[in-house]
Wavefront OBJ file of the C-alpha trace (Angstrom):
o trace
v -46.668 -20.843 -19.341
v -43.444 -21.422 -17.075
v -40.482 -23.219 -18.665
v -38.356 -25.481 -16.320
v -34.695 -24.932 -16.298
v -32.835 -27.845 -18.513
v -31.247 -30.081 -16.131
v -27.453 -29.008 -15.098
v -28.246 -25.753 -16.166
v -27.285 -23.391 -13.266
v -28.878 -19.734 -12.925
v -26.200 -17.192 -13.529
v -26.668 -13.683 -11.318
v -24.127 -11.006 -10.355
v -24.566 -11.785 -6.658
v -23.600 -15.462 -7.318
v -21.069 -14.455 -9.545
v -19.420 -11.892 -6.758
v -19.935 -14.702 -3.776
v -17.978 -16.840 -5.951
v -15.056 -14.478 -6.017
v -15.506 -13.841 -2.732
v -15.195 -17.453 -1.606
v -12.113 -17.678 -3.911
v -10.320 -14.765 -2.097
v -11.210 -15.814 1.218
v -9.919 -19.253 0.473
v -7.119 -19.153 -1.906
v -6.237 -22.392 -3.365
v -2.690 -21.215 -4.090
v 0.086 -18.744 -1.946
v 1.755 -16.300 -3.584
v 5.649 -16.944 -4.294
v 8.132 -15.565 -1.788
v 10.266 -12.497 -2.823
v 13.885 -13.136 -3.525
v 14.633 -10.692 -0.658
v 12.733 -8.928 1.689
v 11.266 -5.855 -0.222
v 10.926 -2.697 1.484
v 8.553 -0.367 -0.523
v 7.687 3.556 0.255
v 4.098 4.367 -1.141
v 4.467 8.024 -1.979
v 2.727 10.789 -4.033
v 2.456 14.480 -2.258
v -0.877 15.163 -4.016
v -3.643 13.991 -1.816
v -6.279 11.580 -2.717
v -4.837 9.293 -5.297
v -5.607 6.231 -3.332
v -2.073 5.984 -1.660
v -2.940 4.817 1.876
v -5.798 2.576 0.374
v -3.119 0.945 -2.397
v -0.711 0.778 0.417
v -3.469 -1.529 2.999
v -4.924 -3.241 0.187
v -1.710 -4.609 -1.394
v -0.392 -5.427 1.978
v -3.611 -7.517 2.830
v -3.646 -9.265 -0.636
v -0.426 -10.389 0.018
v -1.024 -11.446 3.772
v -3.932 -13.369 2.811
v -1.882 -15.640 0.209
v 0.718 -16.551 2.750
v 3.356 -13.921 2.667
v 4.303 -11.988 5.801
v 3.519 -8.046 5.584
v 4.403 -5.024 7.461
v 2.812 -1.754 7.145
v 4.458 1.225 8.613
v 1.587 3.988 8.647
v 4.075 7.473 8.554
v 1.218 9.462 7.877
v -0.228 11.571 11.108
v -3.755 11.078 9.932
v -3.289 7.364 10.821
v -5.456 6.154 8.047
v -3.537 2.900 7.268
v -3.826 2.174 10.990
v -7.538 2.986 10.902
v -7.980 0.428 7.721
v -5.709 -2.303 9.202
v -8.056 -2.176 12.561
v -4.943 -1.601 14.799
v -4.968 1.146 17.855
v -3.497 4.244 17.287
v -4.913 6.452 20.030
v -2.584 9.183 21.535
v -0.230 7.189 24.006
v -0.029 3.866 21.986
v 3.461 2.737 20.966
v 3.810 4.090 17.530
v 5.977 5.010 14.852
v 6.646 8.331 16.408
v 8.296 6.611 19.420
v 10.512 4.426 16.989
v 11.484 7.698 15.381
v 12.503 9.012 18.503
v 14.517 5.994 19.631
v 11.765 5.364 22.425
v 10.766 1.781 21.413
v 11.670 -0.935 19.174
v 9.987 -1.737 16.043
v 8.779 -4.769 17.514
v 7.443 -2.969 20.356
v 5.439 -0.951 18.302
v 4.018 -3.501 16.059
v 0.293 -4.857 16.265
v -1.072 -7.558 14.519
v -3.928 -6.604 12.030
v -7.526 -8.333 13.057
v -7.701 -8.806 9.092
v -4.700 -11.391 8.882
v -2.146 -13.176 11.440
v 0.141 -12.724 8.408
v -0.466 -8.707 8.389
v 1.520 -6.380 10.855
v 1.031 -2.373 11.393
v 3.279 -0.006 13.249
v 0.446 2.634 13.849
v 0.813 6.418 13.654
v -0.773 8.653 16.489
v -1.439 12.055 16.518
v 1.862 12.856 17.962
v 3.610 12.094 14.595
v 1.979 15.400 13.568
v 4.813 17.589 15.289
v 7.069 14.994 14.429
v 8.141 17.446 11.123
v 9.368 20.423 13.397
v 11.016 18.293 15.824
v 12.989 16.232 13.344
v 14.311 19.604 12.001
v 16.415 19.737 15.444
v 17.656 15.920 15.598
v 21.028 14.694 14.356
v 20.871 12.728 11.104
v 17.186 14.024 10.776
v 16.638 12.415 7.404
v 17.941 8.851 8.527
v 16.074 8.532 12.001
v 13.702 6.114 10.232
v 16.517 3.870 8.641
v 18.350 3.887 11.974
v 15.358 2.246 13.279
v 14.725 -0.563 10.335
v 17.816 -2.467 10.578
v 17.850 -6.029 9.553
v 18.015 -7.200 12.764
v 14.676 -5.087 13.933
v 12.849 -6.663 10.592
v 14.357 -10.454 11.434
v 12.332 -9.997 14.897
v 9.176 -9.585 12.575
v 10.273 -11.613 9.691
v 8.169 -9.712 7.034
v 8.544 -10.294 3.319
v 7.287 -7.000 2.265
v 7.235 -3.764 4.130
v 5.297 -1.008 3.039
v 5.714 2.573 4.266
v 2.849 5.009 3.931
v 3.919 8.698 3.806
v 1.905 11.448 4.353
v 0.714 13.546 1.186
v 3.897 15.817 1.568
v 7.373 16.030 0.130
v 8.515 16.906 3.958
v 11.002 15.041 6.135
v 8.715 12.271 7.060
v 8.604 11.327 3.246
v 12.452 11.717 2.903
v 12.852 9.571 5.858
v 10.794 6.974 4.362
v 12.912 7.239 1.132
v 16.379 7.018 2.775
v 14.696 3.725 4.908
v 13.435 2.301 1.578
v 14.919 0.533 -1.383
v 11.850 0.860 -3.835
v 9.324 3.716 -4.165
v 5.963 2.647 -5.378
v 3.632 5.601 -6.890
v 0.176 5.522 -7.029
v -1.102 7.685 -9.912
v -4.784 8.528 -10.232
v -6.340 8.126 -14.088
v -7.569 11.711 -14.039
v -6.903 15.247 -15.535
v -4.407 16.562 -12.833
v -2.868 13.205 -12.561
v 0.848 13.752 -13.722
v 0.705 17.232 -12.029
v 3.431 17.665 -9.144
v 4.708 14.120 -10.394
v 7.682 15.815 -11.890
v 8.644 17.333 -8.094
v 8.475 13.960 -6.467
v 10.498 12.326 -9.135
v 13.044 15.081 -8.668
v 12.766 14.432 -4.704
v 13.547 10.618 -5.508
v 16.365 11.693 -7.410
v 17.994 14.145 -5.095
v 17.739 11.018 -2.387
v 19.213 8.740 -4.462
v 22.141 10.965 -5.184
v 22.633 12.382 -1.893
v 21.261 9.784 0.852
v 20.272 6.352 -0.752
v 21.953 5.531 -3.800
v 20.335 2.107 -3.535
v 16.666 3.429 -3.668
v 14.715 2.536 -7.097
v 11.388 3.819 -8.550
v 10.101 0.417 -8.966
v 6.199 0.311 -9.358
v 3.431 2.722 -10.712
v 0.021 1.834 -10.046
v -2.850 3.288 -11.775
v -5.815 3.996 -9.517
v -9.900 5.478 -9.807
v -9.644 4.254 -13.457
v -13.282 4.998 -15.119
v -13.639 2.759 -18.129
v -16.489 5.321 -19.309
v -14.283 8.034 -20.042
v -11.793 8.689 -22.744
v -9.663 10.868 -20.191
v -8.497 7.883 -18.017
v -7.260 5.787 -21.289
v -5.277 9.041 -22.277
v -3.516 9.124 -18.560
v -3.201 5.293 -18.345
v -1.465 5.128 -22.016
v 0.798 8.314 -21.334
v 1.619 7.074 -17.948
v 2.653 3.868 -19.799
v 4.255 5.168 -22.810
v 6.461 7.252 -20.237
v 7.375 4.608 -17.449
v 6.986 1.483 -19.264
v 7.228 -1.881 -17.351
v 7.421 0.108 -14.163
v 3.816 0.571 -14.427
v 1.752 -2.450 -13.120
v -0.476 -4.285 -15.982
v -3.478 -4.270 -13.248
v -5.455 -0.961 -12.920
v -7.672 -0.296 -9.898
v -11.135 1.047 -11.166
v -13.218 3.563 -9.527
v -15.231 1.406 -7.041
v -17.566 2.545 -3.952
v -16.757 -0.432 -1.978
v -12.851 0.804 -2.180
v -14.204 4.272 -0.764
v -16.426 2.852 1.755
v -14.048 0.380 3.579
v -11.924 2.441 5.525
v -14.893 3.654 7.741
v -15.450 0.349 8.729
v -11.974 -0.035 9.784
v -11.099 -2.503 7.241
v -9.487 -3.209 3.875
v -11.572 -3.670 1.008
v -10.719 -7.066 0.610
v -11.961 -7.883 4.339
v -15.244 -5.568 3.745
v -16.194 -6.808 0.124
v -14.146 -9.250 -0.973
v -16.320 -10.240 -3.956
v -16.208 -6.591 -5.230
v -14.438 -5.202 -8.364
v -12.143 -3.121 -6.191
v -11.144 -6.006 -4.041
v -10.354 -8.437 -6.830
v -8.308 -5.485 -8.854
v -6.079 -4.906 -5.376
v -5.651 -8.751 -5.476
v -4.775 -9.112 -8.996
v -2.500 -6.142 -8.369
v -1.016 -7.839 -5.117
v -0.078 -10.978 -7.199
v 1.375 -9.278 -9.920
v 3.788 -7.356 -7.264
v 4.353 -10.790 -5.950
v 5.289 -12.179 -9.254
v 7.315 -9.820 -10.185
v 9.249 -9.810 -6.734
v 9.830 -13.411 -6.789
v 11.506 -13.248 -10.505
v 14.158 -10.421 -9.815
l 1 2 3 4 5 6 7 8 9 10 11 12 13 14 15 16 17 18 19 20 21 22 23 24 25 26 27 28 29 30 31 32 33 34 35 36 37 38 39 40 41 42 43 44 45 46 47 48 49 50 51 52 53 54 55 56 57 58 59 60 61 62 63 64 65 66 67 68 69 70 71 72 73 74 75 76 77 78 79 80 81 82 83 84 85 86 87 88 89 90 91 92 93 94 95 96 97 98 99 100 101 102 103 104 105 106 107 108 109 110 111 112 113 114 115 116 117 118 119 120 121 122 123 124 125 126 127 128 129 130 131 132 133 134 135 136 137 138 139 140 141 142 143 144 145 146 147 148 149 150 151 152 153 154 155 156 157 158 159 160 161 162 163 164 165 166 167 168 169 170 171 172 173 174 175 176 177 178 179 180 181 182 183 184 185 186 187 188 189 190 191 192 193 194 195 196 197 198 199 200 201 202 203 204 205 206 207 208 209 210 211 212 213 214 215 216 217 218 219 220 221 222 223 224 225 226 227 228 229 230 231 232 233 234 235 236 237 238 239 240 241 242 243 244 245 246 247 248 249 250 251 252 253 254 255 256 257 258 259 260 261 262 263 264 265 266 267 268 269 270 271 272 273 274 275 276 277 278 279 280 281 282 283 284 285 286 287 288 289 290 291 292 293 294 295 296
């Protein structure tokens, strides 16, 4: 014998909950606060597969969806950030390569992402693959990007946040990104070899601070690929927080299949599946980033 549902009681399902979360993300009830000054952040980690590009584009998308203007500069020859933001990056497209050579301006290379009118991307094309070798011969090779990213160039686009997505290496492109930025954001995955190679990255940050950009600050660490079922994830998280303190965002990005699937559809996870755990976690991280930026 079936029992009627009491009046006023609503059936709860995981799908209904996800749909409600998606609706809140796509139609935000409040905007994020503007930073006290334009924040230019290099997203770096020479270790591949740590969620570097994924973090750059999803943090950017989260901020853009909540009223802030964001520019992503794709400095990785693989062009994954360009793909995720749905911008053209075939060979011959005005890109960061031409910006580095001084052939086009930042504004001429920037494209609006199809995922938000507040989100811009300067794409990377395959032409960038040879740039490391070409830069060696150039005058001021470590400062080519800084020379292009002037206040005047930024003012033409008016971003509140700029994310520079680096290749998974510590070569000249990454050095250029660190010289051009004010802040470094390091994604660290909650896995066994998480801290391997981190000391070399920190050493490079220190060298850039001493010799090329004294204003560079390691401001943010984001823990990614967290798997709550493992004790190891908690151990890595605790170790990173003990060592780096308040630099580490409270928000942790979980392992989530939707985060992995989104780039193959040319989207961020916030556009691909806004109700997923991965999307909500990146939204929380972008909110935390915005609140820290406004409080500075």
